[in-house]
C-alpha positions as CSV (number, residue, x, y, z in Angstrom):
1,M,33.3,-3.5,67.4
2,A,30.6,-3.8,64.7
3,D,32.4,-1.7,62.3
4,H,35.3,-3.9,62.3
5,P,35.7,-5.4,58.8
6,A,36.9,-8.7,60.2
7,F,33.9,-8.9,62.4
8,V,31.4,-8.0,59.7
9,S,33.1,-10.5,57.4
10,A,33.0,-13.4,60.1
11,L,29.3,-12.5,60.8
12,A,28.4,-12.7,57.0
13,D,30.2,-15.9,56.6
14,D,28.6,-17.3,59.7
15,F,25.2,-16.3,58.2
16,L,25.9,-18.0,54.9
17,R,27.1,-21.2,56.7
18,V,24.1,-21.4,58.8
19,S,21.9,-20.5,55.9
20,R,23.4,-23.5,53.9
21,H,23.0,-25.9,56.8
22,Q,19.4,-24.8,57.5
23,L,18.5,-25.3,54.0
24,Q,20.0,-28.7,54.0
25,V,18.3,-29.8,57.2
26,R,15.0,-28.8,56.2
27,L,15.3,-30.5,52.8
28,Q,16.6,-33.6,54.5
29,R,13.5,-33.7,56.8
30,I,11.1,-33.3,53.7
31,E,12.9,-36.1,52.2
32,T,12.3,-38.0,55.1
33,C,8.7,-37.3,55.3
34,L,8.1,-38.2,51.5
35,G,10.0,-41.6,52.2
36,R,7.5,-42.5,54.9
37,L,4.4,-41.5,52.7
38,S,2.7,-43.3,49.8
39,D,2.1,-41.6,46.6
40,E,-1.7,-41.4,47.5
41,Q,-0.7,-39.9,51.0
42,I,1.5,-37.4,49.2
43,W,-1.2,-36.0,47.1
44,S,-4.2,-36.4,49.6
45,R,-6.1,-33.5,51.1
46,R,-8.8,-33.3,53.5
47,H,-10.3,-30.4,51.7
48,E,-10.0,-28.3,48.9
49,V,-8.5,-25.4,50.6
50,E,-5.7,-27.6,51.9
51,N,-2.4,-28.1,50.1
52,A,-1.2,-31.6,49.5
53,V,2.4,-32.2,50.7
54,G,3.2,-32.8,47.1
55,N,2.1,-29.4,46.2
56,L,4.1,-27.9,49.1
57,V,7.2,-29.6,47.9
58,L,6.4,-28.4,44.4
59,H,6.0,-24.9,45.9
60,L,9.3,-25.0,47.7
61,C,11.2,-26.0,44.6
62,G,9.8,-23.0,42.7
63,N,10.4,-20.6,45.6
64,I,14.1,-21.8,46.2
65,S,14.7,-21.6,42.4
66,Q,13.0,-18.3,42.0
67,W,14.7,-16.6,44.9
68,I,18.1,-18.2,45.5
69,V,19.1,-19.7,42.1
70,G,17.4,-17.1,39.8
71,G,17.3,-14.0,42.1
72,V,20.5,-14.2,43.8
73,G,22.3,-16.4,41.4
74,G,21.2,-14.6,38.3
75,V,20.3,-18.0,36.5
76,P,17.2,-17.5,34.3
77,V,14.2,-19.4,36.0
78,S,10.9,-19.9,34.8
79,R,8.3,-20.4,37.3
80,D,4.6,-21.0,37.4
81,R,3.8,-20.5,41.1
82,D,-0.1,-21.0,40.5
83,A,0.5,-24.2,38.9
84,E,2.5,-25.5,42.1
85,F,-0.6,-25.5,44.2
86,A,-3.1,-26.3,41.2
87,R,-1.4,-29.6,40.6
88,R,-3.6,-32.6,41.4
89,D,-2.0,-35.2,38.9
90,P,0.3,-37.0,41.2
91,L,4.0,-37.0,40.6
92,P,5.7,-40.1,42.0
93,V,7.7,-39.7,45.1
94,D,11.1,-40.4,43.5
95,A,10.2,-37.5,41.0
96,L,9.6,-35.1,43.9
97,V,12.9,-36.0,45.7
98,R,14.8,-35.7,42.4
99,R,13.4,-32.2,41.9
100,L,14.0,-31.4,45.6
101,R,17.7,-32.7,45.4
102,A,18.3,-30.7,42.1
103,V,17.2,-27.4,43.3
104,A,18.9,-28.1,46.8
105,R,22.1,-28.6,44.9
106,E,21.7,-25.3,42.5
107,A,20.9,-23.3,45.5
108,D,23.8,-24.6,47.5
109,T,26.2,-23.8,44.6
110,V,24.7,-20.3,44.5
111,L,25.2,-19.7,48.1
112,A,28.7,-21.3,48.4
113,G,30.0,-18.9,45.8
114,L,28.8,-15.6,47.8
115,T,30.9,-13.5,49.4
116,P,30.2,-11.2,52.4
117,D,30.1,-8.4,50.0
118,N,27.4,-9.7,48.1
119,L,24.9,-9.9,50.9
120,V,24.2,-6.2,50.7
121,E,23.7,-6.2,46.9
122,S,20.3,-5.4,45.7
123,R,18.0,-7.6,43.7
124,R,14.5,-7.7,42.2
125,I,12.9,-10.9,42.9
126,Q,9.1,-11.7,42.4
127,G,8.4,-7.9,42.3
128,Y,10.2,-7.0,45.6
129,E,13.5,-5.0,45.8
130,V,15.6,-6.8,48.4
131,T,19.0,-7.4,49.4
132,V,20.8,-10.8,48.7
133,L,20.8,-11.2,52.6
134,H,17.1,-10.5,52.8
135,A,16.5,-13.1,49.9
136,I,18.4,-15.9,51.7
137,Y,16.7,-15.1,54.9
138,H,13.3,-15.1,53.1
139,V,13.8,-18.7,51.5
140,V,15.2,-20.2,54.8
141,E,12.2,-18.9,56.9
142,H,9.9,-19.8,54.1
143,L,11.1,-23.2,53.9
144,A,11.0,-23.7,57.7
145,E,7.2,-22.8,57.5
146,H,6.5,-25.3,55.0
147,T,8.6,-28.0,56.4
148,G,6.7,-27.8,59.6
149,Q,3.6,-28.2,57.4
150,I,4.9,-31.3,55.7
151,I,6.2,-32.9,59.0
152,W,2.7,-32.1,60.6
153,A,0.8,-33.6,57.7
154,T,3.1,-36.8,57.5
155,K,2.5,-37.1,61.3
156,G,-1.2,-37.0,60.7
157,L,-1.0,-39.4,57.8
158,T,1.3,-42.0,59.4
159,G,0.5,-41.6,63.1
160,E,4.4,-42.3,63.8
161,D,7.0,-39.8,65.4
162,L,9.6,-39.1,62.9
163,G,12.2,-39.0,65.1
164,F,13.9,-35.7,64.3
165,Y,14.5,-34.7,68.0
166,A,15.5,-38.3,69.2
167,Y,18.9,-37.1,70.1
168,L,17.3,-34.7,72.7
169,E,16.2,-37.7,74.7
170,D,19.7,-39.3,74.5
171,Q,21.0,-35.9,76.0
172,D,18.3,-35.8,78.7
173,Q,19.1,-39.4,79.8
174,H,22.8,-38.8,79.8
175,T,22.1,-35.5,82.0
176,S,19.9,-37.0,84.2
177,R,22.3,-39.8,85.1
178,Q,25.2,-37.2,86.1
179,P,25.7,-36.6,89.8
C-alpha cells in the first residue's frame, strides 16, 4: 500500500499540513509568552550560561530563516548564529514579535509552495546534506524544544498558568458528566 502513488502523495500532503500547523501553534505560544513578560523579563537570565527568552526568540528566527526560508526555499539568508545568543542589548517585545511574525510568514509561504515530490529533494543547510522533509522536521522539532523552554521560563517569571491546555479540562468535565 505504501507504494501506491496516491497514498504517498496523501502522506506527504499531510506531513506538510501538520508541519505548517505545528509551526503556527508554537509561534503563537511564544507570542503569548512574550505578551506576558516585560522587556526586562524577556532579557533576564539567572546565570550567564542560560539563554534569555529574547535570545531564544532571535535564535528561532535565525533557525527558521536559515533552514526553511533559505535552505528549503532558496532565498539568500544571512545569519549570525553566535550573535543570537550573545545579544545582551534588549530589543523591545514588539520588535521581537514583528521578527517572529515576519519569519513565520516567510516560512509558511515556502511550505505552502512545496509539493510531495519536493520532500525528497536534497539540500545543503548549515553544513548538513538533508532532504527537504528532514529540514522541515528539524525545524518543527527544534521550535518545539525551545518553545518548551520559553513556556517554562515564562511560568517561572510570572508564576502564572498560561492556559494552553485549558481545553482539556473542559473535555474532562464534559466526559465526567456523561452516564
